[in-house]
N, C-alpha and C positions, 0 to 999 in steps of 0.2 A: 546286449542284457537284459533290457527293460523291456523288452518285446517280448524275448521267452520269458521273462518274469506273469508277462500280464495275462500270456496262453496258458501260462501252467495255471496260473489265479483262474482263469476262465475254465481249464479242463477239470480242477480239482470241484469247484463249485458247478460245473453243470455236471458231473460228474456222479454226485450227490442228489443230484435233483433225478437223473435216471435210476441211479438205482434206489429209489424211493418213489415208484412213477404216484402210488393212488396218493401218498403223502401232499407229493407237488402238486398233481390236479385238482387236491380240494382245498388246499393253498392259491391257487390259480383263482377257483372259481366264483370267490370271493368278488376277487379284483373285473373280472371277465364279465361278470353280471354288472357289477357297478358301472362299468365303462360301456356296454352294452346297452345299458337303460340310459343313460345320459346323452347317448349317442340317436335314440328310438324318439323318445321323449323331447328333444330341443327339434328334429326330423320332423316331430308330427306337429310341434309350437311355431316352426320357422316356414311349415307348408300351410298352415293355415293363414299367416299372416298374408304368405305371396298371393295366395289364393283370394285373399279379402281386399290386398291390394289389387288386383285385378281385375277384377268384379268392379268398383270402385271407377279403376281407370277407363273401363269401357266407356263413360260418360265425359270424359277427360277430366283435366283439375281447374280448369278457365268457367264452372261452373257454379253459379249460388242456386240457394230453394230460399224462400220466404215462405214461412208458416205463421199464421194466425196464432196469436198469446205470444208473451213474452216468456220465455224461461229464464229461469232465475237461477239460486244455487242447484236445483233438484226440479223434478218434473221434464210434465211434457208440454211442448207447446200446446195451450187452450184447454189442455187435460181439466184445471181447475178455475173456476172464475169466470170464464168467457173471454170476451174481449171488449174493449170499450167501444170498437168501428170493426163491423167484420171485415175479411180480405176479400174485397169484390174485381170482377172483370174490369170497372173504370181504373182500379189502382193500377192491372196491368197495363191498362192503356198510357196512364199516364207515366211509368216506366220505359215505355218505349219511346219515351220524347230525350230520355235523357240520352246522351252522343255518344257514350261510351260503350254502349250495351249495342250488342249485335243481334240479341233477340230476347225475345218475351214469351211465356206460355202461360195463360191461367194453365191451374190442371183443377179437376173434379172427379174424382174417380167416385162408381159404386157398384154394387152387383146384384148381375139379374140375368136371369135366363133370357136367351138367343136362342130363336126359332128360326130352321130356315127348311119349308118344304114339309117334311114330315116328321123332323129330328128336329132336336132343341140338347140344350146344355146352360148350365150356370156357368157363368166366367165372371171376370170384374170388365166394367166399363170405362175407357180411360176417355173425360171430355177434354178436350183440347181443341191447340188451331193449326194452323197450315203450316207451322213450322216446328211442330213437333218432330218433324224426324232429324231435323238440323240439331238440334240441342241433343238429343238422345243417340243418335248417331244410328238411327234405322235407315233400312232400304226399303223402298216400295219394290215389290216383283210382281205383281201385277195393276195396272191400270195408275191412278193415281190416288194420292193423298186428299186431305180434307182442302175443298177450297179457300182463297184467301178471300177476307171479307171481314165486315165488322163481327166482333165475334161476339158481341150480344144479340144477335140474330141469329137462331141456329136454323143451319137448315137439317132436312129429313136423310141426311147421308150415313153412310157408315164404310168403316175399313176394317177389315179383319184380318188376325192373326194367321199364318198358314194355318196352325193346327186348327183353331176355331172352323177354319175356311175345308179343310180334309173331313172334319167331322158332321158338318151340316152338308157338302154340296158333292161328297168324294173329289174324283177327279173329274168333275164335268166343271165348267169357266161358271163363276158364281156372279162376276161384273155384269151388271143390269140385272140383279137377281132381286129379289126383295125379301128383307129380314124383320123379324119384329122383335123388340126390345124393349121388355118392361112393359109391354104395348101398344106400342108407337110403330109404324110399320115405316122402316125405313130403306133406300135402296141403296144397294152395295157399288162402290167406285174405286173399289184398291183392295188388295191384297200385299201385306208388308211380308216382305224378306224374313227367310228363319233367320232367327235371331237366339235360339234358346235360353236358357233359366239365366238370371241375372239376381244375385243375392236369395237365392230359393224360389223368386217368380218365375213362372213359366208367362213368360210377356210373349208366345208364340200361340197362348191360350186366352187369346184378348178380342176386344172390341174396342173401338176406336170414332169417337161421333164429335160434332161439334161441341165447346163446351156447356154454351148456350142453353143446348138439346142436354144435355148429360145431369144438367140443374133443374130444367124444369120436371125431368122424369123421376129424379130420385128426389124432388120437393128441396133441394139444398138454397140455403137463404146467403152462403159464402162458399168461396175457395176453400180447398185443403192444403196449395200450394202455387206459387208463383216459381216457376224455374227460367232461370234467366243464362244467358252464354253472353262472355265477352271475349276479347281478342285474345288476350292469351295472360297467363297464369299473374305476371309480371303488377298487372292492374287490377288486380285483388281487392289490394286495401281502399284504389278509390273507387272501385266501382261498390264496394261495401258501405261507403262514406255517400256516394250518391242518392243510392238507392235506401239508405235510411236516412236522409235528409228530405227525399220527395215523399215516401211514405209517413214521415213525421207533421210534415206539413199538412198532409191531407188526413191527417187523423187526430187534428188539433192539439196538435205538437204531444200525441202520446205516443211512445213508441211501445204500442201495441202486439210486437210481432216478432220474429225469430230472424235474423237472416242466418243460414249455416252456407259457406264455403266449401267445395269438395277436396280442395288440399285441406282444409284445414280438420275435415273429417278421417283423410288419410292420415296425417299424420297424429293426432290423437291415435287412432287405431292402431299405428304402427308403433306406436310410444307403451299402447296397451299390452300389444304381441309381446314387443321386445321385455316388458316386466313379468307378463306371464311365462315366456320361453325360461329367463331366466329363473323362474319360481321352480318351472318344473325340473331345471338344469341341477337346482340344489338339494333339491327332494333325490333325484336320484344321485347327486355325489353322495347319499347316505351311506349308498350300498358298496361305495368306496371305504368309508372309514370303516363299514362292518368288514370288510375283506382284510384292508390292512390289520387289525385286529386279530383277523384269521392268520393270517402270516405270522403274527408277534408271535401266538400261538403258538403254530409248529415251528417255529423257527427255535423260540425256546424248551421244546419236548426236544427239537431235534441236538440240541446241545448237551441234554441231560443224556440220549441215548449213543452219542457219539463220544463221552469223555475220554474213553480210552483210546482211540483214534486222533484225538487232544493232543493227548499225553504223549503219544506215539511222534508225534507231526514237531513238537515240544522239543523231545528227546534228540530227534535229528537236525535242530538246528534251528527250526522258525520260530522267527519270532512273537509275542506277543503282540505286533501290530500285523502282520500275516497272518494270525490267526484270525484275527480279526476281520481283516480284509475279504479271507476265504466266507467266511459266513455273512458277511454283509453285502458281496456282491452274490453268494446265493440268493438272496434276499431280495437283489435289485432285476434278477435274474427271473425271480418266481411273479414278481410285478409286472415287469414289461413283459412277459410272456401270455401273461393274461391280459393283461393290459390290449395288447396287439391281437390276442383272441377276440377280446369283445367289440374290437374296433371292427375288426372283418364282419362279424356277428351282425353288428348293428348296422354296417356298410350296406351289408347285405339284405338285411331287411326292408330299409330302406329301399332299396333296389325293386326286392318282390313287393312293397306297397306301391310305388310308382307303376308298377305294371300292370296292378290289379284296378290302380286307381290313377287313369295316366293325366284325369285331366288335374289331379292334386298333386301341389307340386314341390313334394316334401326332400328335405335336403338338409344336413345337418350343416349349421352354420362353422367355417373352419375354424373359429375360435375356439369353440366350443370342443370340436376334434379334439385343437391341439390342447386345450388346460385338460381335458380329460384323461391325455396321454400322460402329460405332465405330471397332472396330480396323482397317477397310478406310480409314475414312476419314483416321486416323494415319499408318497405312501409307502413304498419298499423300504424306500432308504432310512425313515423314522423307525419303519417296524423293524428293520435290521440291525438298529444301532442295540438295543439292550441285550438281545440273546447273543451279539457276538463281543461284544466286551467280557460276557457271562465267562464266552468260551477262551475270550486273550484272557482272562484273570486266574483263570484254573494253573495251580502248578503241576509243574510235570511230571513229578515223583507222586504226586497224591491223585493222578489222572491216571498213570499208568497202574496203579494198584488195583484199581475196580475191576480192573483185564481177570 
């Protein structure tokens, strides 16, 4: 008996929806737009988070970066006031003696024109040491990377990124050829393997030279950064404290530098993106509120148009609770149909985005998908309560008189 009553309830509610298709579609449209907005916006937010985490993770989570200048509550290291003592190659050499650190690379960066043969182009020049590929997980395509030795003595050699090599020498062998960087003549001893873009920078279109050579060419008095790699992420705190203690001792007791760990950057960025994703989801959820108001309005009008039908139902023996259940079920069906339509559209739009931008890992977090459908169902329930109660409270005789 319960099954018959349930199916009768569904038949009456769905029949009313099918009998007024335009009104039903307009009622569902607000909910569908709201759910689709939640899916698409959270997919973009989650995709951005995954993309940036993947970009940072290219270098691993066991990496530290030491920058000149102390970052306080706000600001950029070294941007205001300078430092009491510069970050130098000697500082990097002192850090090499810390047992738990596997590799230390002093980094000096500049931009200059690189000329090879009759061609030339302006690119970023990275002054580093021989262990730079180990830290950044770069591979050597041809030849070798910078030679080991005292980093204070820069040799006249260079390693080219694959894109820069093609621009200067085409398909010809570049090993042993000479290039001119910022007026200095350097011999090409290697070509890097393709790496592509990392955080928006095309590192294939760059040149790598000894750090001392870079500081001389660009007239730099201090390093931009010291990059450090250690065994595993579990040693992060110990590595930070060891680096801090060594540099404070060398800088006469001043902590005039900033240490940033890769894992800390990933955690902070992940939290920021989670907040942004939640924010856009809340904004999109406003559409669900608008849609529920639309369903409330349509159902209220529907009750007014179907007064005689309600009177006939009551005259045939339907109770007030049964009449209320019919209208309440209709409201829930409208919102669920709108919610599922919005879900399918949102997932399809996300699928198309991944086809167009395969490198962008767009995807709606499952909790937001479930929340969007759940909120749409609750919105239907709440928006249908008022009209359903109005229908149930109509007196049968008064309702039939309107015929």
